[in-house]
N, C-alpha and C positions, 0 to 999 in steps of 0.2 A: 201512568205516565206523567199527570199532572205533579206527582211527589217528588219525581225527579228532575223534571225538565222544568220546574218553576225555578229550583234554585239558581241556576245558570242564566235561565231566561225569564221575562215578565211576560206575564201572558196579556194578549192584545187585548180582547173583549173575551166577556163568559159567551159566546155564542159560538155555533158552528158554519164554518166558510166552506164552500168547494173551492176545488184546487183554482178554478178560473177565475175566482174571487180572490184568492188571494197571490197569483201572480199579475192580475190588474193591478192591485194595490202596492206590489212592490216596485211597479214601474214608477211609480210619483214618490216611494217613500226614501227618504233620507238615512234611515236605520234600517239596517239588513232584519230579518225575519225568516225562523224556522217555520215550518209548517207540517202538522202529523196528525193525523186522521181528522181533521177539521177545527185543527186550532191552530193558534197564529202564535208565536211568542217572538219577543223583541230580543235582540241580540246583543251579550253585552260587547262593552269596547276592550282595546288592548293597551297592555300597558307598555312601558319601555322595553322591559327583559322581550317579553313577548315581540316586538317589533323587530330587536336586534337577532331573535334566535331565527323571524320569518326570513328577514335578509340575509342572513347568513347561509342557512339550508337552503333558500331558494337558488341562491347565486353557486354553492358548491355544486346541487344536485342537476343545476342546468347545464351546468358544463360537461356534468359524467353525461349527460343525455344527448351530447351533441353525435350529430349521425346516425341516432338509435331513432326507431319508428315509433316515439314517444314524445308527450307534449305534455310541459308540466304550469299548472295553473295555479293563482294564488285565491285569496278567499274573496275575491269578486264572482269568482265563477262558481254560480249555482249548481248544484249536483240534485237529484231526483232517485229515488230510488221505487219504482213500481210496483216491487213485491209487497212493500209496508206503508206505502204513499208520504214516506219521508222527505219533505224538500230543503236543503240546508246548504251552508257554505263550508266547507272544510278549510281550515289553514292553509294546506296544499293540499292537490291532488295531479297525480299522473295517470294519463291516458294512452294506452297502447296498443299499437295497430289500429286498431279502427276507434277513431273518435267520432261518437255519435250525440246525437242530439234528443232529448226527451219528445215523445210524438206530439203531447201537450203545448210543448214550448220551444221554440228554436234557438233561445240564449240559456237553456237550461241542458246541462250533460248529464250523460247516464254512462255506466259499465266502467268506472276506473279500475285502475290497475293496483293504486297504492294510494293512501290516505295516510296525509301526516297532520294531526291536532297537538297545538303549542297548549300545554295544563296551564290553567290559572286556578288561583282559588276557589272559583266559585265555578268553574267547569270539569274541574278534573275529576270528582264523584259521577258526572253525567258521563263524559267522554269515557271513562272506563267499564262503566258499567252499561246502563240504557243504550248510549250512541254507540258503542261497540257491538252489541247484541243485534241491532239494528242494521248496522254496517256490514254483519255477518249475511245478511241476506242478498248483499249484491253478488252475482254470481262468477262476476270477473276478477273479485279482490282477490288480490294475493298477499298482500301487507298492510298491516295498519300500527303506525308508529307514534306513540306520545312522548312529546318531548316537554319533561317541567321548566316551568320557567323561575320556580323558587329556589331550585338546587338541583346539582349535577344529575341527571335520572332520565333515561332513555328507555323506554319500554317500546320493545319491538315483536311485535307479532308476526308471524306469517304461516303460510300455508307448508306444512312439510311433504313428503313424498306419498304419505298415505292419506293426503288431503285432512289432514286434522291441524287445527292453529296450535301453533308451539311460541314460546315467550323466550325472547334474550333480554335478559337485563344489562343496563350499565348501568355504573356508578361512580365512576375513576373520571378525570378530565383526560385519563391518558387512554382511555378506552377507543375501540373501533366500533362504528356503527356498520355492519354491512345489511346492504340492501340485496337480500337474498334473491328474489325475482330479476334486479336490475343487474346483477352481477358487478356491484362495485362497492367500495367502503367508505366511509367516511369518517374522520375524526371527530371525537366529542368537541377537542379543543377547537376545531375550525366551527362546529356548532355553538359554541358559548363563546367565542371570541366578543371581546367588547360588555360581557354581560357581568352584573355586577349584582349579588344578593345582600340581603339586608344587613349579614356579618362582616362585611367588605366595606371600604370606605372606598367611596366615587372618586 
């Protein structure tokens, strides 16, 4: 875990913490931290592209969820996976039907239906690898979507009818991202509105 997680995150201290200690520290911290198996890691900040993508996807998905029994949250919502001890802050998470709190903390949610992460150079390997493997332990998770902030690229993983993870990749700005479990589509042109890559002039 250290080898992967220390790349996007900085270890808080070299000691093991209880969940209760971690949650108490988070109450007064000005920086978000992940917790995994007794270790705490400071999370990195966000770029301008990251913030544009977040705003775009949050607004369009939120509009599509109107009238549904689903709730969308941004990165201030802490999520816990009791099955593997991870506490983290997904960029966007969607909770459907029953929005539940962790047994150990009323400010921490559990059992999301959809998680969206916006990839940055420092987090993309972790988000695609170890973090995805940890997310797979969530029994309610139906979709895991990763949106690149440095190029037009969306990786959409979803649970198929055989209960296996399937990947849909989108590389063109004219493509459409389908939220399979939600029943609606989002155009990549809407996701990447206002986003400028290094090869483009601002």
